[in-house]
N, C-alpha and C positions, 0 to 999 in steps of 0.2 A: 817631555823630559828626554834627555837621550838617552840611549841605550847603554847598558853597562860596559865597561871596557874590562874585557878578561885579562887583566894583567897578572903576570905569573901563572897563567893556567897552561895546562898540557893540552887544553882542547884547542883547535885551531881559531885563531883570531876572527871574530865575525866582522868581515869587512863588505862594503856593498857589493852585490854582484851586477855583473852587466847586463844579465839575463836571468830570470826564474826559470831553472832547468831542474831537471830531475835530481841532478847531483848536488845542485844547492838546495833542493828540498830535503834531501836525505842526509846530507851532511851538516845541515845548520844546527847548531847547539840546540838541545830540548831541554827544557827546564820543567822539574816536578812543580806541583803547587808548594808554596812557601808558607812556613809556619812561623809566626810571630813568637818573640819571647815574652815572658811575664811583664817586663818592662813596657814593651810595645815599640822597641826602638832599632830592633834588629828581626831579622826573618831567615831562617835556613831553609834551604831547598838543595836539590840535586840536578846536576847539568851533565848531560852526556852528548859526546860528539862523535861521528864517524868520519874517518878519513880515507878518501878513495886513492890515496897516494900511499900511505902506510898499511891500509885495508885493516886497520884496526880501530877500536872503539875505545874512548878515553870517557872515565866517569870521575867526576868530582862532586864534592859536598863544597858549598859555598854558603856565605852569610851576606846578606843584604844590609846595608845601613839605610832604613826607611826613610831617613830625612835627606840624603843625598842621591838615593838611588844607584850608588856605587856598592861593589861587592868585593869581597875578598875570600881567597882560597883558604880553606880548612884543611882539606886532604885531598889528593890525586890518587891515593893508592888504589890498585885496581879490586873490583869487585867490592865496592862500599856501597852502602844503601840506607834507606830508612832512619835518617838523621831524626832526633827528637831532643828537645830542650830538657835539661835537669834542672837544679836549683842554680839561680844566678844565669851566667852565660856558659855554664857548662853544657856540653852537647854529648849524647849517646848515639853511636851508630853501629850498625851492622859491618863486618868484613868477613866474607866467605873465602874459604881456603879448601878448594875440593869440598870434600862433605863435612868440613868443620866450620862452624860458625863462631867469631869472635865479637863479643860486645866491647867496643872501643869507647873511651870517655876522653874527649878533648875540651878545649876552651876557646871560645871566640875571642876572648882577651889575650890568649897565650898561644897564637898559632904556631904549628909546629910540635907542641907538646901532647903527647897522648899516652894513654895506658890500656892495657887490657883489663876489663873488670871481671870477666867471664869466659868460658869457652864451653861451647855445646856441640857434643860430635853427631851433629845432624845438620841438615839445611835448614834454614830458617827464612820463612817468605815475608813475614809481617812484624812489626813490634809496636805496642803502645806503652806509654808511662804514665804514672799519676804520681807526682809529688805530694807525698804525706806530710813530710816535715823536712827539717835540715838533715837529718841523719837517715831517713828512709823513703824510698822511692819503690812503688809498685809496678810490677812489669808485667805485661801479658805477651807472649809471643805466639806464632803459628808454626807448627811443626807436625811432622806425619807421626801418628802412632799406630802401632800395630794391633792386632784383634785383642791381646790382652792388657791394651792400654798403655804399654810402656813405649818408650821413644825408638821410632824406628832409625836405625843407624845403618846406612847402606854399606859402609866399609866392613862391618862386622857380620852381616847378615849371611848364613850359609848357603854355598852356592847349590843349586839343583843340576842333575844331570839330563834333564830333560826340558825343552822349552815349551811345554804342554801348559795351557791354560783352560780350566774347566770351570764352568758356570752353571748355576742351578737356577739363577734369577736375572733380571736385567737390572742394570745395564751391564753390557759386555765391554763397549766402547764408549768414552765420552769426550767430545770436541775432537781431540787428537791423540788421545791415548788410551790403552786397554785399562779396564778398572782392575786395581789390585785390592787385596786386603787391607792395605795400610791407608788410613784416613786422615783428613784434615783435622787437627786438634789444637784447643787453646790451652795454653800452658802458663801458670802464674808464678811467679817467684818475687823475691824482694831484693832490690841493691841497698845494702848497708854501706853506710859512710862512716869510716873510721876517723879518729881524730887525727890531725895532719902530724906527720913526724917533724921533727925539730928543723930539718932542711926545706920542709913544704910549707906553702902559703895555704893550701887546702888539702883536706884528707881526701883518701880515695875511697871509691865505691868498690864493693865486690859482690858479686852474684850468690845468694843462697840457693838452695834446692828449689828445683823446678817441680811442679804439680800439675798433672792432666787434670782439668776441672770435667773432663767429659768422660772419664773413665767409667766404663760400666753402664753407659747411659744410652748407647746405641746411637748417639749423635754425633753429626759431623757439621763442624764450623771452622772456617769459613765454607760456605756452600760452592762446590765446584760446578762449572768450571772457572768462574770469573770472580768468584767471592774473595774479598780481601779485609782491608781495614774497616771497610763499611758495613761489615757483617757482626761487628762487636763493639764493646767499648768497656773501658776500665773506670770504674767509679771508686769513691770512698768506702762503700759499702760490699762492693762486689763486681760482677762483671755480668753483663748482659749481652746476649747474642742471639742471632737467629739460626735454624737449623732446619732441614727438611723433615718433615713428619716420619719417624722411623717405622710406622705402622702402615705407609702407604709407599708403592713401588714408584721411585723417582721418573721413571720412563714415562709413566702414564699421568702423573700427578705433579703439580707445582707446589703444593701445600707446605708451608714452612710456619713454624712457630717462634714467638719471642720466648726467651727462657732468661731465668735468672739465678746466678750461683751466688749465695750470701758468702763473704769471708770474715771471719772472726778473728782478731789477733788474740794469741794467748802468749804465756811468757817464752814457750819454747819455738812454736812454729804456728803457722795459719791453720785454722780450722774450715773447711769447706762445707757447705750445705750441697745436697744433691740439687741437680737442675730442677727449678720450679717452672712449670709451662704458665703462661699467661694467655688467654683467649677471650675474645669478644663473640657473642652470639653473632651468627651469620657470616662469620669471615672465615673461608676456607681456602684462600689463595696464598701466593707468595708473600713473604716478609722481608724487609728490608730496612736498613738505616736505623739500628737501636742507638739511642743516645741517652746517657743521664742527665740531670740536671747537675749544675756545679757542686751541690751539696749531697748528691747520690741519693736523694729520698724518692725521686721521681724519674721517668722515663718516657721517651717518645719513640715511635717507630712507625713505619708505614706497612700497610697490608691491604692486599686485594681481597675482594669477597669470592671471586670466582676460582674454585679448582680447576685446573688444565689450560687456562688462559693466562700466558705470560704478559700479554699487553693489556689486562683489565685496569681499572683507574686505581692508583694508590690512593688509599685514605690514610688519614693523619688519627693515629691512636695513642692516647695519654695514658698515664698508669701511676700509681704508687706502688713501689717495689714490696711493700708489706701487704698488698691486697691484690692477689692475683685473680680474684674473681670479679673485680670492678675495673674493668677497662673500658675508657670512654673514647667514643668515635667522635672527633671535633667536625663541626660543620655537616652533623648528619642531618638528613631529611626523612619525613615519614613515608614518603615513597621510595627510600632506599638508594636513590641515586645519588645524594650528597649535594651539598649547596655549591660547592667549586667545581666547575667543569674543566679542571685541569689535574694531571696527574704527576704530583710532586716526584722528584727524583732522589732528592736528600733533604733531611731535616736537622736544624741544630737550635740549641737554647742560647738566649743572649745572656750575659754574666749575670743579670739579677733574676734570671728564669722568669721574666713576665712577658717575654715575647719568643716566639719562633720564628726561624728563618728557613725559608724553603727554597729550593731552587726547582723549576717546572719548565718543560716546553712549552712556548708559545709563539705561533705563527713564525716559524723559522728561526727563534732564538731560543736560548736556555737563560730565563730570567731569574733575577733574585725577588723573594716575595717576603713580607714581613706579616705574622698573625699576632695580634695583641692577645694576651690570655687573662681574661677576667679571673677574679678570685675563685667563682665557680664556673669552670668552663664547659660543664655538662649542657647540653643543647645550645652551644656555641652558635649563633647566627649571624656572624659577619664574615665578610671575605677578606683574604690577604690583600694588603696593598702593594702593589709593584714597585720594587726599587731602582731595577735597571731596567733599560729598554733595549739594550744593543749587544751584539756579541754572545758568548757563551761564558757563562759563570760556571766555572769548575769545582770551586773550593770556597768556602767561606769559613773565617776565623776571627774571633774577637781580637782587636788590636791591643793584646795585653791583658793581664788579669782584672784589672779594673776598668777598663775603658768601655763606652758604649759605641765606639766606631768599630767598623768592620775592615777585615784585610781579605781583599778578594782576590783570587787567582783566576784567570780566563785567556780566552783565545778568541780568534775572528778569523773571517774568511782570508785577511791579508795579512795575520801576525799570528805567530806560533806561542806567543806566552805574554800575558800583561798582568802585572801586578797593580793593584790600585787600593785606595782607601776611601770608603764610605761612610758617612754621617747618616744613619737611617733618617734623622731630622731635616737633614738636607740632602735628599738623594741626588738632586739634579747636579749637585757640585761636587761629584766624584773626581778624586785627584788620581791621576795615574803617577805612580810612583815608578816603575820600571816597565819600559817595552824592549821586548828581546830583538825586535828588528826595527826599532824607531818606526811603530806604525806601519810597519810594512815596505818602509823606503830602503831597507837594506837588502830587501829581496827584489828589489824594482818595482815593488807592488804600490797601490795606494786605494783609499776607500771610494775613489772615484770610479775604479772600474766595477762597482758592486751597485747593482741596483734590483729591483723586485717587480715583479708583474702579478696580476690575479686575471685568471679566465674561467669562462662558464664551464663548469663539470658535465658530466654524464646527466645529473639530476638538477634539483633546484638549490644549487650551491656553488660557490666559488673555489677554484682551486689556486694556490700560491705556488709561485717559482722564483727562484734566484736567477739572476742574470749576470754572468761576469765576463766582461770584455778584455781583450788584449790591453796592455800597458799603452801600447802606441795607436790604439784606436782613432780611428777618424772617420766622422759621420758620412763624408762622401765617398766611402769605399764599402764594399760587401765582403762579409767574412762567412766562411764555412761554420755549420752548426755542428755542435757537439751536444747532444742530448743525452744526459746523465739519468739513469734510472736507479732509485737507491734501493737497498735491501731491507730486509726486515720479515715480512712486508711492513710490520708497525714500525717505521722508523721515519727520519725526515732528513732532507738537506739543512742543514742550520749554518747561521753565521758563525762557524766554528773551523778551526784547523785540523787537517788529516795529513798524515804521511802516507796513506795507502790510496784514497780517492780524492786528490786535491783539484777541485775546480779550477785554481789559478795556474796550475802547471800545465792544464789542458789549454787555457785561455792563452798563455804565452808562446805556445806553438803556432798561434794564428787564429783560434777558433772564437766564437762567441759561444759560451756554453750556458746552456739553459739546464737547471735543476729542478724538476717539477716535484711536488708533493701531493701527489694523487690520493684517491679514495684509501684509506688503510694507513695513511700517515699520521704521527703523532702531532700533538701541539695544536689541534684545531677542534678540540672538543672530542669526548669520547664517542659520540655517534658517529663522526667520522672516521675514527679509528675503527670501530667495530664493523663499518660498511663493508669492509672487504670479506668479513665472514661469509662463505659460501659463494664469494664473487670473484675468485683469484684472477681469472681471465675476462672479468665482465666489466664492473665499473671502472676499476683502475685503468684497464686497457682505453675505455672510450674516454676516459679522463684525458689520456695521452694523446689521443687521436685529437681530440678539442685543442690541447695545447700546442700540437704541432700546426693545425690550422691557425692559431692564434698568433703564433711566431710568422707564419707566412702573411698574414694580414696587416699585422701590426709593428714589424720590426723590419723596416726597408734596408736595415744594414746587414742583414742576414741572408745568404745567398742558400735557400733551401733545397736547390738543385745539387748543392755539394753538402749535403748532410750524413752525418754517421750518428749511430746510437749505442750506447755502452751501459753494461749493467752486471752487477754482482749480486750473488745469493738470489733473492727475490728478483732482483734487476736482471740477473741472468736468467731466470725462469721467463721475464718478460720479454727478453730477447728471444727466446725460443718461441714462445706464443706468438710474438709478432711475426716471426719467420712464417708461420702458417697461416697469417692473415694480412690484410690489405697495407696496414701501416708500413710494414718492412719494405714495401714496395718504394717508399719514399726516401729511404736511405741507401747510400753507395755501398755502404759496408756496416756490420756489426760486430760487437765483441761482447762474449758471454763468458764471465768469468763465475767460476763453481756455480753454475745453474743447476736448474732441475729441468729435465727432458721428459720423465716418464714418471708421473706421479704416485702410481702404485709401487714403485721402487722406493718410496719413502718409508716404506716398511724395513728397509736396512738401515734407517738414519737411528741417531740415539735418542733423542728426546721425542717419543712418539705421541706425546700430548699436543704437541704444536700442530700436526698435519689433522690429527683427530678433530682438534677444536677447529680450526680454520676451514675444514673441507666437510664439517659437520658429522664427524664420528668416523670410527675406524672402518677401513673397508672390508673387515669380515661382517660388518652389520649392514652397511649399504654403499656398495662400490661405486655407483653411479656418479656421484661428486668427484671422486678420483679420477674417474674416467672422463667426465666433461670438461675438466679443466686441464686434461694434460696435453702439453704440446706435442707429445708423440702422434696423437691422433690426426694430425695435420701435415705429415711430413712431405704429402705429395704437393703441397705449395712451396717447399723451402727451393728459394732461388736467389737469395741475398747472400753475397760473400760474407763469411764470418770467421772470425778468430775464436777459438775455444781455448780458454784456460781453466785447468782443473788439476788439483794438488792431491798428492797419494795419500797423505795423512788427514784429508777431509773427511771425517766421519759424520758431519751433519749431513753432506750432500756427497756419498760416495764416488769416487772417481769413474764409475761406470757410468754415470749421468753424461760427463763430459765425452767419454770416448764414445757413446751411442751417438750423441749429436755430430761428432766428427765422422763416424762410419756413415751416417746419414748422408751427410754433405758430400762426402768423397764418391759414395755410390751414386749419388745423383749429378755428379760431376760439377758441382757448385765450388767456387774457389774458396779456399779454407785452410786454416793452419791450426795445429793443435800445440800447445806449450803446456809443459807440466813441470812442476817442481817436486821431486820426490819427498824431500825433507819440509815442506810447509804444508799447514793446514787449510783451513777455509780463507786464511789471510796469507798474505806474502810479507813475511816481517823482516827477513834477513837483507841488510841494506845491498848487498851485491845481487842478491836475486831480485830485489826491488828495482833496481837500475836496468835489468835484465827485462823485468816485465813492462818498464815504461818504453824501452827502446823499442821492444817487439810490438808493443801496443800502438806506439805513435807511429813506426814506420808502416804499420798496416792501415791505420786511417788516414794518414797523411798521404799515402800513395794514392788514395781513391778521390782525393779532393783537391789535388793539384798544389799540396804543399811540400816542401822538401824533406827528403829522409832526415831522420832526427840523428841518427848515428849509424856507422857502417857495424853491422851485426857481427861479422867476422872478426874486425878488429877488437869488438868486445868478448871475443871467444865463445861467441854463441854460434853453435855447429847445427846444421840440419842433420838429423840422425839417419836419414834415408833418401 
């Protein structure tokens, strides 16, 4: 199906690129997951695009006609977000205006007409709705609450004369900001619909009072820094959510729990129960993805067994909202390992509540699975059926209130947004409704550029890697190698799109890109993921050595004498580890983005449970492992040219790590550069900053392998500071 034409859009028209460059990557329209309406004929989503001509971002809310794949603009007002279907084809969305958020209602059948249903004097980050009947819609929003549970209103908070911040407990900083007394909270309210005036076809909604359902509970939800809509759900009988255990320090513990707040309607206003905690014996880890059945009687969520390990296997837990002491683990086994050797990322119910749909990583994809639920699901001993085999499924919705078919949102290595319809009974016949880039062709990319390979690991196992070739690839030529190492370390290179580390944009510079998934990677069984524990510079490094040997022996089109390696986070750590070991000598240059240099310096990081688990305990009890795998112990071997990138607001791996590496390289006389963005965190998110990032990175690596300079840095305004 051809891509949608953005007629009447304030976003740039999406035309075919002559070459897939960083500018194309960063300015291409980005679509959110789409949500079908109750009838299953329309789907609403947001679209944003950045222009390097105007240096501005535009955001739109659009509605897709599922039958034709064409879309129409609902609004292009600035700072709009979070569209939700109400009754019929009416749509609710948020509009931010400084520190005030308006709830706006429009109609897909009457584009251009909208009204404000309510105004909240605070920023709102997320919203969910539940249509109860034609006159009432329940709403749950996320906004900050002060210590006393009242709404945090930035514009009216008193100003202090000092900038001091005092702490008695961890955390002090989290991800990219200092922790303050204001916490995420879920607020419940009701949108009442009045009868239409004589000049109106439909009545108008108005927002009643909002209630903080977490007030006085010491709970925070969504869980920072990345929690959002997936941390809570709104049902007929109440709200379910996950929150960190308030009795455990969040810096040292991952334990979070499932909670339920019952909502009873009274003649005057809703009545709320206190949050009720649901627990299953032996489950002490992180919880995610709470979801109600359509009738609100039951719920499902995911939880790990192990506290302090954020990459333990997610288990599927089922419950009745009236029975907090009877939580059932699905697919459990007597040995505690669980029947299914995959770790689901999200879960949802079918419309009839007889099936669960789960997304999970498997061999470099994120696939959709179906699990049938019997009348008595206790001791369920069947495995889920796989429904998709390619790409990355990011969101799953029922195609309408009564349909058994599913509406999927996803991406791939060559396409940044695909919407498709899938009938679980005929999964092989999935229908693409809309491809944002016409299956990559508008980027100048194609699936033919993508292949995969397996090679022998450091032990008795195989390691998987993606191979991405240039679009003008010719088998009788040799190409330089870009060896990309992923972060995590419990993560994976997947058949998915990224605007930060996009293998295709490297390939279009003229590289063959190989992205290995060594020991510690996810989607290859829990033992493989767990294998990195206590082995940071061990098995994964040896896997990567074998991967390079495999490329040299089996890919005749790769010139391994013109090879570069790059990595971020744990991948950045691996660049520093390689520097002190033999593998670095195989590469002409390295790029280390926000990597780790001196492992004991991780004591300055935010989430201490992470190095404590992966390195076998805190250094206060056993510092040997922290020292054993620290790249700083091998600086006498550092000789390979390296570009260091480290950002000021990276509180996961503080900037001193990058500065230390640069200091070592400079003192040893090794060719090196240091790039920093004072306003960026562990990632580079601003489009202008990202263009600089790509330019500096490409100019650095291209210069060592005989490829042309990507762009003149001075013309882009990049100035060497000394």
